[in-house]
C-alpha positions as CSV (number, residue, x, y, z in Angstrom):
1,M,0.1,0.1,-0.2
2,N,1.4,3.2,-0.9
3,G,0.9,6.5,1.5
4,S,-2.5,8.0,-0.6
5,Q,-4.3,4.6,0.2
6,I,-3.5,4.5,3.4
7,Y,-5.0,8.2,3.4
8,I,-8.1,7.5,1.9
9,I,-8.9,4.1,4.7
10,T,-7.9,6.5,6.9
11,S,-10.3,8.6,6.7
12,I,-13.1,6.2,5.9
13,L,-12.2,5.2,9.0
14,I,-12.4,8.6,11.2
15,L,-15.6,9.2,8.5
16,V,-17.3,6.1,9.9
17,I,-16.2,6.5,13.3
18,I,-18.0,10.0,13.9
19,A,-20.9,9.1,11.9
20,I,-21.8,5.6,14.6
21,L,-20.9,8.1,17.3
22,F,-23.6,11.1,16.0
23,F,-25.7,7.9,15.7
24,F,-25.8,7.5,19.7
25,T,-25.5,10.0,20.8
26,N,-28.3,12.3,18.5
27,K,-31.1,10.0,20.4
28,N,-33.1,12.7,22.0
29,K,-32.4,15.4,21.7
30,T,-34.7,18.6,19.9
31,K,-33.2,19.4,16.9
32,K,-32.5,23.6,16.4
33,R,-33.2,24.7,12.5
34,L,-30.9,26.6,11.0
35,S,-32.7,30.2,11.1
36,G,-33.1,31.6,7.2
37,L,-29.6,33.7,8.3
38,A,-27.4,31.4,9.2
39,S,-28.8,29.6,6.5
40,L,-27.2,32.5,3.4
41,S,-24.8,32.2,5.3
42,F,-23.7,29.5,5.4
43,G,-24.3,28.8,1.4
44,L,-22.4,32.1,0.8
45,I,-18.8,30.7,2.9
46,I,-19.6,27.7,0.4
47,T,-19.8,29.5,-2.2
48,G,-16.6,31.3,-1.1
49,I,-14.6,28.1,-1.1
50,V,-16.1,27.4,-4.3
51,F,-15.2,29.9,-6.5
52,G,-11.0,30.8,-4.1
53,D,-9.6,30.3,-7.2
54,N,-11.1,34.4,-8.2
55,R,-9.9,35.9,-4.8
56,L,-11.8,38.8,-4.9
57,V,-15.2,37.1,-6.2
58,G,-13.9,34.1,-2.9
59,Y,-13.1,36.6,0.0
60,S,-16.0,38.2,-1.0
61,L,-18.8,36.0,-0.7
62,I,-16.6,34.6,2.5
63,G,-17.1,38.2,4.2
64,A,-20.6,38.0,3.3
65,G,-21.5,34.9,4.7
66,V,-19.2,36.5,7.4
67,V,-21.4,39.0,8.0
68,F,-24.3,37.7,7.6
69,A,-23.7,34.9,10.5
70,I,-23.0,38.2,13.1
71,I,-26.2,39.9,12.1
72,D,-27.7,35.8,13.0
73,I,-25.6,36.0,16.2
74,F,-27.4,39.3,17.0
75,I,-30.9,38.8,16.4
76,K,-30.3,35.9,18.6
77,N,-29.3,37.3,21.5
78,K,-31.5,40.5,22.2
79,D,-34.0,38.0,21.2
80,K,-33.3,35.9,25.1
């Protein structure tokens, strides 16, 4: 086995262990859904990562996602 095969097998095993732990520890907990702003910020950050080849576009999208996430945090803390 070469290095890349060992890396792939290790990654798959770690993902399986995380999935099993998540399945067994997530019982009887209420699930919290993402708010609209949190979903938008998550999407913008992922889009910024995908379009990272063009730095201006990628960093702008990531920055906008972070700003929306901060706004969402302030709105949720204000409601409490």
